[in-house]
N, C-alpha and C positions, 0 to 999 in steps of 0.2 A: 504494500500500500504506500501511497505518497503522503508525506507529512512535511511541515515546515519545522526544521530543527534549529534550535539556538545552541551554538557551540562555544560562544564566548560572551562575556558581559561587555557592554559598550555604551557609549553615549549616542543616542539616536540623532542628535544634531550634527555629530561628526561622522557617524557611520549609519547611513540610511538603509543599509541592507544587512541587518544582523541575522536574519533567518535565511536558511537555504532549503529549497525544495529538494527532498531526497527520498529515495526508496527505503522503507523500513520494513522489517519482517512483520508478517501477520501475527496476531496475538492469539493465544489459547487461554480461555478463562480458567482460573483455579477452581476448586470445588465449591467455594462460597462466593464466586464472582459472576458477574454478567459481562458480556462483551457487547459494546454499543458501537454501531457503525455511525459515525458522525456525519450529519448532512449539513448543518449550519453551526457556526461558532461565533459568539459575540467577541468584539474587540473592545477592550476597556483598559483603564489605567493600571490594573493589576499586571498585565503583560509589560507595560512600560516600566513599572517598578522592578519586575524580574529582570528584564533586559539590561536596565541601567544599574542593577545591583542593590537597590534600596531594600528589596526583599528577595535576595538572590535565591535561585532554586538550589536544592540540596546537592545536585550534581549536574554536570554537563556531559554530553549533550542532553537536551530536554525538548519535548514537544509541549509548547505552551498552549494555553486555552483552558477555560474553566466554565464557560457558559455555553453549553452545547445542547443541541437537539439532535436526536438520532433514533435509530431503530435497533432493537435488541437482535443481535446476530447469533448469539449463543449464550449458554450459561453452564456453569458447573453443576454437578449432581446435587449439591446442597443448596444451590441458589433457588429462591422461590420464583415461580413463573409470574411474570408481570404482564398484564393485559393491556397496558396503555403505553403511549409513546413517552419515553423517559426524557425529562429535562434534567441535565446533569451538572453538578458542580464538581470539578476536579480539585482535590486538595493534595498538594505536594506531589507533583508528577515524578514518575520513574520513566526513563526514556526507553521506548515509548510506553505510554500507559499511565496509570496513576490510581490513587485511592478515590473512589467515587461516592458521592452522597446523592441519592435520588430525591429530588424535590417533587412531591406529588401531593394532591389533596388527600388521597386515601392514606391514612396512617393506621398502624396496628400496634397492639401491645408489644409485639416482638421487637419493634424499633426502640422501645424504651431502654432496654439493656445496652444496646449499642450506643445510644445517645449519652447514657450515663458514663460510658467508658471514654468519651472524648476528653483528651487533654487539651484544654483551651489554647495555650500558646503553641504547643507542638502541632496540633491538628488544624487549627482554624486561622493560622497566619495572622494572629493578633487582631482579628476582626473585632469591631466594637460591640456587637450584640448578636444574639441569636434570636430569630423570630420564628414562631411556629404558626403554621396555617392549619393545624390539626382541627381547629374548631370551625373552619370555613365549610359551609354546607353547599350542596348543589344549588339550593335556592339562592344563597348569597351570590354565587357566581352568575346565575341567570339574571338576577336583579342588577348586578354590576354591568354585565354585558348590555343589557337593555338601556341602562343609563348612559353608558359609553356611546351607544349608537344614537341616542337622542341629543347628546351635547353638541356635536359629535366629536369624539376623540379621534384624531387622525395621526397616528404615530408616523414619524419620518424615519426611514431606514435606508441607509446606503449599503448596497451589496457589492462585495468584491469577490472575484474568484480566489481560491486558495493561494495561487501563485502571486497574487498582489497583496499579500499580508504585510509586507514591509511598507508599501505605500499607505495602506490603511492605518498602520501604527504611527507612521510619521505625521500624517494628517491629524490624527488624534493628539499627538504631542504638541503640534503647533496650533492646535485648536481650530483647524480647518475642518470643522465638522458641524453638522446640524442633525440632530437626532442620533440614532444608533448606527454603528457600523457592524456589519456581519460578514463573515467569510463563508462562502458556499463551497463545499468540497466536491460536489459532483455536477 
């Protein structure tokens, strides 16, 4: 599979191409993991912080990206089957791959033990807070979507092909952006 790899920390104003499009081996999920084929990945300041060393990745090379939408391609024998499209947050990549937290409206008691095991500074990159959407109901979502259509909320999204990740990151750094930037992998 193709991925954009970061091999060195750098300043984006001096080095506008820190990522290289490379072929990386396909992954096989471990017993308690799922494999997600990423179709879209958000571009945000977290990647800038990683590239420029403010929150340096634990090792290089690394595949950056933590706001992704994709399809479940496989799962280990101990991983629960999920019937919805996952929205994923990657915490602390291993190149390629990483620890994943699935954000979904459906939460179960089995999640509780895993959440209680999280070590705040080690696992959450010193984020300021954790918010749960466990109490959001289907009705809440339906009411929000109806209100969003009435207002109307029109999100602005600029889409880039994966190989243009360096340009998307630089434009974010110099604030040449309106709305969200996303990379499309296929």
